[in-house]
C-alpha positions in Angstrom: 0.0 0.0 0.0 1.0 3.6 -0.7 0.6 6.4 1.8 0.0 9.9 0.3 1.1 12.7 2.6 0.7 16.4 2.5 3.7 18.1 4.1 3.0 21.7 5.0 5.7 24.2 6.1 4.3 25.6 9.4 4.6 29.3 8.9 2.7 32.5 9.7 2.8 33.8 6.2 -0.3 34.1 4.0 1.2 31.8 1.3 0.8 28.0 1.8 3.9 26.1 1.1 3.4 22.3 0.8 4.4 19.2 -1.0 2.3 16.1 -1.7 4.4 12.9 -1.4 3.7 9.2 -2.1 5.7 6.6 -0.2 5.3 2.9 0.6 3.8 2.4 4.1 6.6 -0.2 4.9 9.3 2.4 4.2 11.2 3.8 7.2 10.7 7.3 8.6 14.2 8.0 7.5 13.0 7.4 3.9 10.2 9.9 4.5 12.7 12.3 6.1 14.9 12.0 2.9 12.0 12.7 0.5 10.8 15.7 2.6 14.2 17.3 2.7 14.8 16.8 -1.0 11.4 18.1 -2.0 11.8 21.3 0.0 15.4 21.8 -1.3 17.4 21.0 1.8 20.6 19.0 1.7 19.5 16.7 4.5 22.7 17.1 6.6 21.0 18.6 9.7 19.5 16.9 12.7 15.8 16.1 12.4 13.0 14.5 14.3 9.4 13.4 13.8 6.9 13.7 16.6 3.8 11.7 16.9 0.9 14.2 17.0 -2.7 14.2 18.0 -5.6 15.8 16.0 -4.8 19.2 17.5 -1.1 19.1 16.4 0.2 18.6 20.0 3.7 17.3 19.9 4.1 13.8 21.3 6.7 11.1 21.3 10.0 11.9 19.4 11.4 9.7 16.7 14.9 11.0 16.0 17.3 10.8 13.0 20.2 10.0 15.3 20.6 8.9 18.9 22.3 11.9 20.6 21.7 10.7 24.1 24.4 9.5 26.4 24.3 5.8 27.3 21.7 3.5 25.9 18.4 5.3 26.0 15.2 4.0 24.6 14.8 6.7 21.9 13.2 5.6 18.7 15.2 6.1 15.5 13.9 6.9 12.1 15.8 4.1 10.3 14.4 1.5 12.7 10.8 2.7 12.5 8.4 2.0 9.6 5.9 4.6 8.6 3.0 2.3 9.2 4.2 1.7 12.8 3.5 5.4 13.5 0.8 6.5 11.0 -2.5 4.9 10.2 -5.9 6.0 9.0 -6.9 6.6 12.6 -3.6 8.4 13.6 -2.8 10.6 10.6 -0.5 13.4 11.9 3.2 13.9 12.5 5.2 17.0 13.2 8.6 17.1 11.5 11.4 19.4 12.6 14.5 19.9 10.5 17.6 21.7 11.6 17.1 22.4 15.3 19.0 25.7 15.1 16.7 27.1 12.4 13.6 25.1 13.5 12.1 24.4 10.1 8.8 22.9 11.2 6.4 20.9 9.0 3.0 19.4 9.6 2.8 16.0 8.0 -0.6 14.5 7.4 -1.7 11.2 5.8 -4.2 12.2 3.2 -4.9 9.0 1.4 -4.0 5.3 1.3 -3.9 3.9 -2.3 -2.7 0.8 -4.2 0.8 0.8 -5.6 0.7 1.9 -9.3 2.7 -0.2 -11.8 5.6 1.7 -13.3 5.8 4.3 -10.5 9.0 4.7 -8.5 8.5 5.4 -4.8 8.9 7.6 -3.0 7.2 9.9 -5.5 6.8 13.7 -5.3 3.2 14.3 -6.6 2.8 18.1 -6.2 4.7 21.2 -5.3 3.1 24.4 -4.1 4.9 27.5 -2.9 8.5 28.6 -2.6 10.5 27.9 0.5 11.8 31.1 2.1 15.5 31.7 2.5 15.2 31.4 6.3 12.9 29.4 8.6 9.8 31.3 9.6 10.0 32.6 13.1 7.8 30.8 15.6 5.6 32.6 18.1 5.0 30.5 21.2 2.0 30.8 23.4 4.1 32.4 26.3 5.5 35.0 23.9 2.0 35.9 22.6 0.8 36.8 26.1 4.1 38.4 27.3 2.7 42.0 26.8 -0.3 41.1 28.9 1.8 40.0 31.8 2.7 42.6 34.3 5.0 41.0 36.9 5.1 44.2 39.1 1.7 45.9 39.3 2.8 48.3 42.0 3.4 51.2 39.6 7.2 51.4 40.1 9.5 51.6 37.2 12.7 49.7 38.2 14.7 51.5 35.5 13.9 54.9 37.1 16.3 54.9 40.1 15.5 58.5 41.2 11.9 57.5 42.1 12.9 54.5 44.1 13.5 56.6 47.2 16.7 54.9 48.4 18.5 56.8 51.1 22.0 58.2 50.4 23.7 55.7 52.7 21.7 52.6 51.6 24.0 49.6 50.9 
């Protein structure tokens, strides 16, 4: 069976940037990683991870490209994990992060399961929409969105204005 994925660059721009990809369900997540990086024009040399996601795109368990932990941890690796072990018709979403310094973040969703077509090489790039920007889109996290609403000191003092703080001359 062939899984058809839509891979969308998670950005705050008005333009949608996505790729539609076909891949065998028995291929590894490393194979999916390779086709995603190639289809978006990356060289594939940076660290990357998939995260199992729920329907609301909440990040779950990590499946990493490499084991960077010290001493035998139980981290799942892409090359040891088949696509159908993480994605199914009832669990269709993954988050993919490429290059942890730039944080290219993609929403990966299983769109369709189809029969393998004779004469088609897999993985297969079906459709390309939008140009990838030169830099990863900046992320705004929930805490940052509400930062202006947060007033840690509501006593009216401005800690930058030392003259108003009423310290005595000999205060240590």
